[in-house]
Wavefront OBJ file of the C-alpha trace (Angstrom):
o trace
v -27.703 82.269 -150.574
v -26.768 80.481 -153.797
v -24.912 77.246 -153.121
v -23.230 75.076 -155.743
v -22.723 71.409 -154.822
v -20.255 69.020 -156.414
v -19.673 65.418 -155.466
v -19.116 61.877 -156.524
v -20.380 58.635 -155.069
v -20.048 57.975 -151.345
v -20.449 55.010 -149.024
v -24.019 54.211 -147.923
v -23.050 54.985 -144.321
v -23.075 58.682 -145.304
v -26.602 58.762 -146.752
v -28.285 60.054 -143.583
v -25.579 62.710 -143.102
v -25.912 63.914 -146.688
v -29.697 63.950 -146.253
v -29.136 66.117 -143.147
v -27.044 68.459 -145.297
v -29.787 68.884 -147.905
v -32.461 69.199 -145.180
v -30.458 71.959 -143.485
v -30.020 73.781 -146.794
v -33.754 73.317 -147.481
v -34.667 74.992 -144.169
v -32.761 78.061 -145.266
v -34.357 78.371 -148.711
v -31.064 78.361 -150.558
v -30.923 78.200 -154.301
v -28.914 75.102 -155.177
v -26.774 74.483 -158.226
v -26.013 70.759 -158.277
v -23.421 69.114 -160.499
v -25.455 67.143 -163.032
v -23.712 63.767 -162.667
v -23.861 64.039 -158.855
v -27.559 64.875 -158.998
v -28.175 61.681 -160.995
v -26.329 59.748 -158.287
v -28.225 61.504 -155.450
v -31.747 61.326 -156.871
v -32.519 57.713 -155.854
v -30.811 58.169 -152.442
v -31.588 61.672 -151.170
v -34.640 63.961 -151.084
v -33.752 67.495 -152.171
v -36.408 70.034 -151.211
v -34.590 73.237 -152.183
v -34.998 74.885 -155.546
v -32.179 73.499 -157.655
v -30.603 73.979 -161.032
v -28.161 71.558 -162.631
v -24.736 72.496 -163.958
v -21.947 70.602 -165.677
v -19.306 73.231 -166.388
v -17.646 76.321 -164.991
v -19.576 78.850 -167.068
v -22.885 77.656 -165.619
v -21.990 78.630 -162.024
v -19.437 81.427 -162.360
v -21.014 84.609 -161.070
v -24.051 82.728 -159.714
v -22.811 80.725 -156.709
v -21.901 82.380 -153.407
v -20.130 79.235 -152.217
v -19.233 75.800 -153.608
v -19.565 72.740 -151.395
v -17.665 69.623 -152.349
v -19.025 66.350 -150.958
v -16.450 63.571 -151.042
v -12.805 63.160 -150.263
v -9.793 65.239 -151.131
v -9.951 63.962 -154.717
v -13.469 65.359 -155.094
v -12.268 68.645 -153.651
v -9.475 68.782 -156.223
v -11.948 67.970 -159.015
v -14.064 70.879 -157.832
v -11.190 73.267 -158.558
v -11.679 72.701 -162.299
v -15.247 73.972 -161.916
v -14.634 77.076 -159.809
v -11.198 77.946 -161.235
v -10.271 81.566 -160.595
v -13.867 82.742 -160.040
v -13.270 83.583 -156.376
v -16.077 81.285 -155.218
v -15.160 80.011 -151.728
v -14.944 76.227 -151.412
v -16.055 74.118 -148.445
v -15.362 70.384 -148.295
v -17.562 67.807 -146.567
v -15.479 64.687 -146.091
v -16.956 61.327 -147.082
v -13.517 59.963 -147.904
v -10.748 58.574 -145.750
v -8.238 61.287 -144.892
v -9.755 64.731 -145.314
v -6.712 66.993 -145.453
v -8.540 69.412 -147.768
v -12.111 68.233 -147.348
v -12.210 68.448 -143.580
v -15.847 68.855 -142.445
v -16.856 65.512 -140.911
v -20.375 64.112 -141.125
v -20.910 65.083 -137.468
v -20.092 68.738 -138.238
v -22.325 69.291 -141.278
v -25.170 71.154 -139.549
v -22.736 73.322 -137.573
v -20.797 74.100 -140.761
v -23.964 75.205 -142.584
v -24.995 77.361 -139.606
v -21.528 78.945 -139.535
v -21.682 79.554 -143.274
v -24.997 81.393 -143.002
v -23.851 83.373 -139.961
v -20.625 84.232 -141.813
v -18.624 82.774 -138.910
v -15.811 81.279 -140.931
v -12.481 82.231 -142.424
v -11.068 81.601 -145.842
v -7.640 80.193 -146.530
v -5.885 81.329 -149.689
v -4.453 78.557 -151.877
v -2.308 78.652 -154.968
v -4.263 77.993 -158.158
v -2.270 76.556 -161.026
v -3.255 76.528 -164.686
v -1.593 74.231 -167.206
v -1.629 75.140 -170.893
v -0.257 73.022 -173.718
v -0.047 73.699 -177.433
v -2.373 70.765 -178.156
v -4.768 71.596 -175.280
v -4.172 68.159 -173.746
v -6.185 68.917 -170.604
v -9.158 70.650 -172.229
v -10.982 72.759 -169.648
v -9.759 70.572 -166.746
v -6.402 72.355 -166.715
v -6.465 73.804 -163.186
v -4.816 72.439 -160.069
v -4.467 73.329 -156.421
v -1.058 73.968 -154.849
v 0.932 71.551 -157.022
v 1.039 69.486 -160.193
v 3.135 66.638 -161.525
v 4.435 66.242 -165.072
v 5.484 62.854 -166.444
v 7.176 62.127 -169.757
v 5.365 59.809 -172.120
v 8.570 58.008 -173.063
v 12.020 58.112 -171.527
v 13.851 58.717 -174.803
v 12.867 62.339 -175.266
v 13.634 65.607 -173.553
v 10.935 67.625 -171.900
v 10.699 71.410 -172.171
v 8.632 73.283 -169.605
v 7.956 77.014 -169.533
v 6.691 78.132 -166.115
v 5.218 81.562 -165.429
v 3.840 83.305 -162.375
v 1.081 85.824 -163.116
v 1.941 85.653 -166.838
v 5.555 86.746 -166.184
l 1 2 3 4 5 6 7 8 9 10 11 12 13 14 15 16 17 18 19 20 21 22 23 24 25 26 27 28 29 30 31 32 33 34 35 36 37 38 39 40 41 42 43 44 45 46 47 48 49 50 51 52 53 54 55 56 57 58 59 60 61 62 63 64 65 66 67 68 69 70 71 72 73 74 75 76 77 78 79 80 81 82 83 84 85 86 87 88 89 90 91 92 93 94 95 96 97 98 99 100 101 102 103 104 105 106 107 108 109 110 111 112 113 114 115 116 117 118 119 120 121 122 123 124 125 126 127 128 129 130 131 132 133 134 135 136 137 138 139 140 141 142 143 144 145 146 147 148 149 150 151 152 153 154 155 156 157 158 159 160 161 162 163 164 165 166 167 168 169
């Protein structure tokens, strides 16, 4: 199985749980694709025994990863959307944040979640993917969102024009 991993920093209390995650993946000989900035953060904290390749953008994992795992809170999970976009890669969130509405696998459930993933004992939940395009490409390649987005005016003295489409219609 090819597994892409995205994350940001996490509290030190999660180090042993994240090590358990990488150990469990290592036992199963997965090919890992690790987000480059996250790998730099992990390297002094975690031992990664699986074969791994670094990535920093969507094109480097699209068509290669069977699943994307986001390690962090809901914000990390939402950041991950800009990397997987509309590729169809399923997304699993391991929660190292506070709430975990989207990223809902707790540190106590990591091993069970990996086992379930490999045994294909899981279900997927469809979400609405949104893409924002502007004439000046204000968002660059980070123009995807999950379920909702918010638009604010820069100044209150001007009108705002929004064209919204569903499936290009």
